[in-house]
N, C-alpha and C positions, 0 to 999 in steps of 0.2 A: 286447417290444423292448429288446434290452440296453442299459446304461446307457454312457454317452459316458464316455472313459476319459481321465482329466487327470491330468497331474506335477506337482505343484506344487513350485517351487524354497523348498525352506525352510531360510531363513537364520539359525534358531533366535532371529529375531527376533518381536515381537508384531504386524507387519504379516504375513508372510507365514504365520504360524500361525492366524491369523483367516482369511487366503486360503481353506486348505485346509479350516478349519471350516465356511466359509461354502458352499463347493463339495460337501461332505458333506450338506449340508444340503437344498443343492439336488436333490440324487439321482445325483449324477457317483460313475462310480466314481474312486478317489481315492486317489494314492499319491505319496511325498515323496520329493524328491532333495537331497544337500546338497551344493552345490559345493566342493570344492577348489581353489581358482585360483591359490594361492602358497605354496611349503612352504621357501623358500630359506632362512627363519630364523626358522620356525614354533616353534622352541622355546625362544626369548627371552623376555624379559619381556613386550615390546610388542602379541603375540601371542594375539589372543581366540579365535582358529580352534575350538581343543579344546572350550573351553566353549561355543562357538556351538554345535559338533556336538552336545554330550551335552543343549545346552535343546532342539534341534530333535527330536533322538532320544525326549526326554520330553514333548513334543507331540505326538508321533506316535504315542506309547505311548495318551496319553490320549483321543489321536480315534480308535485301533484301526486305523490303517493301516499300512503297510509304507515303510518308508523307505529308500534306500539312498547309496550315498556315493560319487563319481565324481570322480576327479582332472582339473581342466582345465588343471594348471598348465603342461605343454609349451605349449598353445594361449594360454593367457594371457601366457605369454613372447612367444611369435610375434606375437600380433595385438595386443596391447594395450602391453604393459611396452617392446618393440623399438620402438614408436611415440613412447610415453611418454619415452622417454631419447634417440631424435632429436630431438625436439622441442624439449626443453632444450638440447642441443647448437645446437640453430638460432639460441636466444635468444628461444623463445617458451613461452608456459605452457600447455601441454595440459590437457585436461578427461578424466581417464582413466574416467571413469564413463560418457561417454558413449562410447570406443572398449568397456567392458567391456560393455555395453549390446547395442550391435551386432554383436561379435564371439565374444563367452562367452555370456553370459543366451539372447539370440535368434539364434543361431547354432549352436554348440558344443551348448547344453542344449538346442535345438529338434532339432537332427539327431539327440542321442541317446535325445529321448523318441519323436521318430517311429518312428525303428529300434524301439523295444521297445514299438510297438502303440499307443501314445496318439494320443487323436484332437487334444488340447490341451496346451500349456502355460498354466501359470498363474505369477503372483507377486504379493507384496504391492505392486506399485509403485499410486502415487497416477496416475491417467489413466482416460481413458475409451477405446472401441472401438465406432465406429458404422458397420454397413454399411447401404448404401442402394444397390442396382442394382447390386449386387456389389461394388462399390468401397468400400473399406475405411477410415475416415479414424480419425486419433488427436483424439482433442479432452482439453481440460484436465482435470483431476477437479474434483467437486464442494466439495471443500476446497481453495480459492484459496492457501493457506496452506502446503499441502502439495504442492501438483502439480508430478510431475515429467516430466510432455511434453516439457521442455526434454532431458532428459536422453536424451529414446524417439525423438528426432527424425530418426533415423536407420535406423529402423524401417520394411521397405516390405510390401507387399501380402500377401506368402506371409507373412511372420512374423507379418503382424498376425490375419490370417485361421486363424491356427492358435494365437492367443494370448488367455486372459484376466486379465482385471484385475477380482478380484470386490469390492477397495475402492472401485469409482469412484464412487460416489456417497455415501461414507461420511466422514465426520468423523474426524480422530484419537481425539479425546476420546471417541466412538463406539465406536473399535475397541476403544480400552481396555476400556471398558464389557463389550465381545460378551465379549472374552477371559475378563476377571472373575469375569463371570455364567457362564462355561462353565468355568471353574477351570482355565484353561492356567497353566500356573507361570512363565512369561513376559508377564504381564499388565501389571504394572510395571517391565519390563525397561528399562535405558536405552538410546535409538538411539543407534545406531554414528554417528561424524561422523568425517570425515577421509578419506584415502584408503585403502581399505581391505587395500593390501600394506604399508602404512607403520604402519599402527595408530595409537598414540600417541606413538611418539618424535619426536625433533625430527626435523625437512625435512631441514635441511642436511647434519646427521651422514649420514642414511641418501643422499640425492642423492650425497653425497662418496665411497659407496661404488663407486659406480659411473661418476663423471665426475669430469674431476681438478679443482684450484681454478686460478682464473685471475684474480687481484685485478688492480684498474686502479682509475683515477679516479674520482671522483663530480664532474660538473661541472654547472653552470648553462649556461642557454642562450649565455650571452656567454663562457662560455669559465672560467668562474672555477673552479677547482679546491677544493672544498671539503669532501672525505674521499675515503676509500678502499672501493672495494667488495670482496667477497671471491670474486665472482666471478660473472658477470651471469644464470648461471640461477637464482641464488640469489634473485631479484625480479623482480617482478611489477607492472606499471603500477597505479598511483593507491596501491601499498603505502607506508606512513607508519612503521609501529614496524619497529626493527631495521635504522633508516638510521645513527644513531650520529654525526648532524650537531649538533653544539652550537652554541650560539649564542641570540641575541635576537631577535624577529619571531617571524610565523609558523612552525604547522608546516610538516615538508618532505614533499616526496611522490615520490616515481618517474613521470619523465613519458614516456621512452623509452629505450633502449637503442642506441646505437651501436655494432654488433659489427664493424666494421673497424678500430677504436680503442680496442674492450674499454673502452669508458667509458659510465659509468651518468648519463643525464640527468637532474636534479632540480630541483625548482621550489618555493617557497614559496606557499604558499596554498592552501587544497580547492577554490577557483574561480579555480585560475591557469589561463589560455586555451590554453597547452600542456597540458592535462589532457582537453581536449572535443576530439571528433571530429564533424564532419555527415556522414560519411560513411563506409561501409565496406565493403570487397571480401572477399567470401568464396568459399574456394575448396573442393574436396573435398564436390563438392555431391551432396545427396539430398535429394530430395521424395519424399514418401509415394506421394502421387497417381503416379507415374513420368512425371509432367510439369512442368514447372518454370511457376509462376505466373504470370502477364498482368503486363508490364509497365508501369508508369504507375498501377496501380490503388492505392488505400490500404490498406494493409496494418497492421499492429504487428509488433514484434521486439523481441527481447532479445537482451542481448550479454554475457549473465551470468547463473546462476541467482540467484532473487531480486529480480529488477532486475522493475520495473516496467512494463509495456507501453509501450513507445514508437511514436508514430504514424511511418510512414515510407514509401516507396514504392520500387520495383523498377526504378533507372531503364536498368539493363543484364542481361541474363541470356543465356548460351549454355552450352554442357555443360559449360566449364571453371570459369567463374567469372560472379559475380552482381554490382553494385551497388547497395547500398542507400542513400538518402539518406532523411535523419531529419528532421524537421518541426522540431525542438531536439537543439541539439547533446547528444551524449553523452559521460558520463564516465568516464576510466578505460577505454576499449575496450582489449583485451588482444589481440595476436596472438595464435593457440593457441588461442584460447576458441572457442566455437560462437555463430555469429549465428542466430536461429532467428526463422521467422516465421508470423505466426499471422493468419487471417482469423476476426476473433471467436473464439469458442474454440477453432476449429479448428487444429492445429498442422499445416503448409504442408511443414516441413519448413526446410533451411538448411545451411549450411556452415561450412569452421574458417575464422577470420577471419586474413587474410593480414596480414602486416607493413605 
């Protein structure tokens, strides 16, 4: 019986490298693919794509597998970056990792792999896939500190049916130990952080290349002007650093954006009531099973990555939007981010938080 053919998205990091190694050990016919998703300024000091490619090729050589490089930068601009800019223009704070997974890693990459005759694609994501009676579920990873199901909630049945997550039941420390034991050159490579196409460059500097500055007032809810912002797009709800507001008392936080007046609303104190919301509306919905969850059942949800699960219920849901009510008010809920719903360890899906 011929081996199943899997193409692994190899980023040059330890996670995807170990994913390829594990699949090879499990008897799959493994090939690697390095995705190039951004090229506008990949020759400057901030971009690590060249080194990442070198590392991915070094790992492929160590494993004796073929690897190809595919340029998805056009698809990335169309399906990720354009949405990224539009969201900032609208005063929201998008999550490009969610968009990239849905539109590039599990769409453009998957389509390319299937055209090459692959049975599956695989990545180094920390998440689990479970099939029961032909229905695929997305579950949290065994390592709760690294779980990435939040970023994968827009995947559908067709995508999950062709995807493997070899790190599903491993902890990060185990992944590094496996890489070191097998002699992979990236076993101690630092994890990448930040937005993929921005790298380590200052965020405001990058965003200003594409969107013009539009300074305005910083005001308290009472209308007192306490400073000037550089442009609403540069700030996110709950932000404390970089506000430049002096004076005594508790720290200042961004509480809201008034787009009509180009005003940034700020408050003092981490526990200020203006920083909390009891309910959120999600739009651009995506449910993994293809069906919306039941209303008025007790679920849990996250309104940002790294947030603890918060008890909630869905009070309304239709094709366009859902309303999620939390048992306890949630801090710094941010329009443009995602609200992701869980039933125990099962990720049900979610949507983009509306203003």
